[in-house]
LUMMAR-166232 format. One record per residue (C-alpha): x, y, z; residue in one letter. Coordinates in steps of 0.25 Angstrom, whole numbers, plus 2048, in hexadecimal, padded with zeros to 3 digits. Each point is the difference from the previous one (the first is absolute). Layout:
XYZA...
***
This chain:
0E3286769X7FC7FC7F2X7FE80E7FBX80D803805X8077F47F7X7F88047F4X80580F802X80E7FB800X7FD7F67F4X7FB80D7F8X80D807805X8087F57FBX7FA8007F3X80080F7FEX80F7FF804X8047F77F5X7F78077F6X80880E802X80D7FA800X7FE7FB7F2X7FA80D7FBX80A8097F8X80580D805X80880B7FCX80F7FF806X80480D7FAX7FC80C7F7X80980A7F9X7FB80C7F8X80F8027FCX80D7F8803X80A80780AX80E7F9805X80980180BX80880D7FAX80C80280BX80380D7F9X7F480A801X8068077F4X7FE7F37F8X7F37FE806X7FB80F7FCX8047FD7F3X7FA7F37FDX7F2807803X80380E7FAX8037FA7F3X7F47F7801X8097F37FEX7F57F9809X7F78007F4X80A7F67F9X7FF7F680CX7F67F47FFX8007F480AX7FF7F37FAX8077F3805X7FE7FC80EX8057F5809X8027FE810X80D7F9807X7FF7F780DX80080D808X7F48047F9X80880C7FBX7F98047F2X8098047F3X7F98077F4X8068027F3X7FF80E7F8X8037FD7F2X80780C7F9X7F88007F3X7FE80F802X80C804808X7FF7FF810X80F804803X7FF7FC810X7FE7F17FEX7FB7F47F9X8007F680BX7FB80480FX7FB7FB80EX7F6807806X80380880CX7F680680AX80580E805X7FA80280DX80480F801X7F88047F4X7F67F4801X8027FC7F1X8067F47F9X80B8027F7X8087F87F7X80E7FD804X80A7FD7F4X8057F1801X80C7FC801X802810800X7FE80E7F8X80F7FC7F9X7FB7F27FDX7F48067F8X80980A7F8X7FB8037F2X80A7FD7F5X8097F8808X8007F17FCX8047FA80DX7F3807806X7F27FD7FFX7FB8087F4X7F27FC7FFX7F97F4807X7F17FB7FEX8017F1804X8087FB80CX7FF7F5809X8047FE80FX8047F1804X7FF7F980DX80C804804X7FC80F7FFX8098017F4X7FB80B7F5X8017FD7F2X7FF80C7F7X7FC7FF7F2X80680C7F9X7F98057F4X80C8087FCX7F780C7FAX7FE80E806X7F58087FAX8017F87F3X80E8007FEX8097F4801X80B80080AX80D7F97FBX8027F4809X7F3802808X7FA7F47FDX8027F780BX7FB7F780CX80680580DX8007F780DX80080880DX8027FB80FX7F5807809X80A809805X8028057F2X80D7FA7FBX8017FC7F2X8027F0800X7FF7FD7F2X7FE8057F3X7FC7FC7F3X8028087F2X7F47FD7F7X8058087F4X8037F47F8X7F07FA801X7FA80E7FFX7FF80C7F5X80280E805X7F78057F7X7F57F6801X8007F980EX7F780480BX8057F680CX7F27FF807X8007F580CX8077F4806X7FE7F4808X80A7F8808X8027F1801X80B80180CX7FF7F1801X8037FC7F2X80980C7FEX7F88077F5X7F980E7FDX7F78037F6X7FD80D7FAX7F68077F6X8038097F5X7F58087FBX8098047F5X7FB80E7FFX8098087F6X80480E804X7FC8057F1X7F17FB801X8007FF7F1X8097F5801X7FB7F2803X7FE7F980CX80B7F6805X7FA7F980CX8067F2806X8037F980CX80F800806X8067F3808X80A80280BX8087F3804X80580580EX80A7F4801X8078017F4X7FC80F7FCX7FB7FD7F2X7F680A7FBX7F77FD7F5X7F58087F9X7F47F67FBX7F28027F8X80480D7FBX7F38057F7X7F97F2804X7F1803800X8007FD80EX80880D804X7FA8097F5X7F4809803X7F27FE7FBX7FE80A7F4X7F27FF802X80080480FX7FF80F804X80080180FX7F5806806X80080680FX7F3806806X7FA8027F2X80C8077F9X80A7FA7F6X80E800805X8088097F6X7F58087F8X8087FF7F3X8037F17FFX8007F4808X80B7FE80AX80A7F57FCX8087F980AX8047F2800X8047F6809X7FD80780EX7FB7F880CX8077F4805X7FF7F680CX8057F3803X7FA7F4806X8067FD80EX8047F27FCX8088087F7X7FB7F77F3X7F780A7F9X80380F7FBX7F38077FDX7FF80D7F9X7F980A7F8X80280C7F6X7F980B807X7F98047F3X7F87F2801X7F67F9808X8067F37FDX8097F880BX80C7F77FBX8087F5807X80D7F87FDX8077F5808X80D807807X8087F27FBX7FE8057F1X80680E804X80B7FB808X8067F87F5X7FD80A7F4X80A8077F8X7FF80D7F8X7FD7F87F4X7F57F6807X7F38027F9X7F67FD80DX7F38057F9X7FB7F1802X80280080EX7F880D803X7F17FD806X7F68097FBX7F880080FX7F480A7FBX7F880C803X80280780DX7F680B800X80980C800X80C8057FAX80A7FD80CX80D807804X8067F980DX7FE7F1802X8057F780DX7FF7F2804X7FF7FC80FX8057F6809X7F17FA800X8017FD7F1X7F780D7FEX80280A7F5X7FC80F802X80180A7F4X7FD80D7FEX7F38047F7X80280D7FAX7F28037F9X7F97FC80DX80680780CX8037F3806X80A7F6805X7FB7F27FCX8037F3807X8007F17FBX8027F4808X8087F47FCX8048067F3X8077F57F8X8068007F1X7F57FA7FAX7F78077F5X7F57F5802X7FF80380FX80280F7FEX7F3807803X7FE8107FFX7F4801809X8087F980CX80880E802X7F9807809X80480E806X80780180DX8028117FFX7F58097F7X80080E803X7FE80D7F6X80E804807X8077F37FAX8038077F4X80B7F97F8X8047F680BX80F7FE7FBX8087F5808X7FC7F780CX80A7FC80CX7FE7F680DX80380480EX8037F1803X80080480FX7F1806800X7FC7F87F5X7FC80B7F8X7FE8057F2X80680D7FEX7FB8077F2X80580E7F9X7F68087F8X80680B7F9X7F78057F5X80B7FD7F6X7F88047F4X7FC80D806X80F803805X8077FD7F2X7F48097FAX80580B809X7F1801804X8027FE811X7FC80C807X80B80180CX7FB80A805X7F07FC802X8017F17FDX7F37FD7F8X8017F0803X7FB80080FX80780880AX80F7FC7FAX8077FC7F3X8077F3804X7FB7F680AX8077F4806X7F67F5805X8007F4808X7F77F5803X8027F480AX7FF7F27F7X8067F7808X80B7FC7F6X80E8027FFX8098027F3X8047F57F6X80E801804X7FB7F780CX7FF7F27FEX7F37FB7FCX7F67FC80AX7FB7F37FDX7F47F8807X80C7F6804X80580B809X7F67FE80AX7F980880BX80580E7FAX7F880C804X8008057F1X7F67F47FDX7F780480CX80380D807X7FF801810X7F480A7FFX7FA7F67F8X8027F480BX7FC80B80BX7F38047F9X7FC7F17FEX8047FD80FX7F580C805X7F57FC7F6X8017F2805X80080580EX7F38097FDX7F97F57FAX8037F780CX7FD80A80BX7F28037F8X7FE7F17FFX8027FD80FX7F780C804X7F67FC7F7X8017F1808X80080780DX7F48097FCX7F77F47FCX8047F980CX7FC80A809X7F28007FAX7FF7F17FFX803803810X7F580B803X7F77F77F7X8017F4809X7FF80980CX7F28067FBX7FB7F37FEX
***
């Protein structure tokens, strides 16, 4: 009996461990779409348009539908925002345009032109941030934020032309405070003409009064680090000159009081109180309110905070996703060595963006070899990176998105604080100890009885 319970304890421990181990959710040699017209599908392949398509952003709704963005930095005419669709007839996962092929039509300002960052709120509405550029050409009226219902109906639209520059703005990512009715956006400020200077900034949208302001333009906290040359797998990104990208990764604390952000070309994390941003005007000087938290081991692309008050961030130079518990906007408490890897793999080349599956308490990650894609060195016929070019990973983290309310110690008895499997494991171990003790006592008593009988 004791052996059986011990075996059960081992199985429980193994189950708990394997549940938190990262796994490859999907992998692609190249991206294909749910074309309804076979002629169009054939043209897409014959013209090798798939070589212009790279997955980037990822989010998951409450039905566990997975959405992925494909920014049109090289073209990719079928669609820029998609939902993954598994086609049983061909045993492949395809990209299904959202809201439709027509809703992704190039050179139509009302349609999505190039989406990198997007968010799905707790009501499954999709907030798509449109960069308004296709193949490095600005589309008039293209820079915008569209809000869609889960069935693809356009609910709201924000024109960002008054707070962006067609030739300079590179709208990167966003976070949503649905309670306070604010949205925060990073503009990396990458100019179309690379001989021009960068103009990065943060953008704040007040959803209640629809006011939009651009803040911290060219502040040190949003500018790239001129001394950093990002290196991946011992190779410099961009052989001729360092990659220069301003404010990129952005994360909002679950209490919605702190905004975290970092330039891509930087190993420094910054923070600012959202109250300062919410009352700012375009003339406000906010530099004194920026908190320089410190060094974070690697240049990062995507950042995300969680319901448990944790931060997850991509580490481009380490082929990893890092984790820090109890992130706070306090530079004195910020320690680079508390970041620990939750995913680390040679197949995790350029971990780009992060998204929670709140139902499964999983973190999804897109790894897309961005530096190789932009350099045109990806082999779409015989992938050089493992057995595929693009990977979507997932890892069980027992955590949910920052969009959920924070979990605090006063919330009491939540399974997120002490998982069910851990309770079962503790009970099993206690039972094993008790049974071993009972058996030991019984054996002792029997031995003593035999000794008395012999005497």
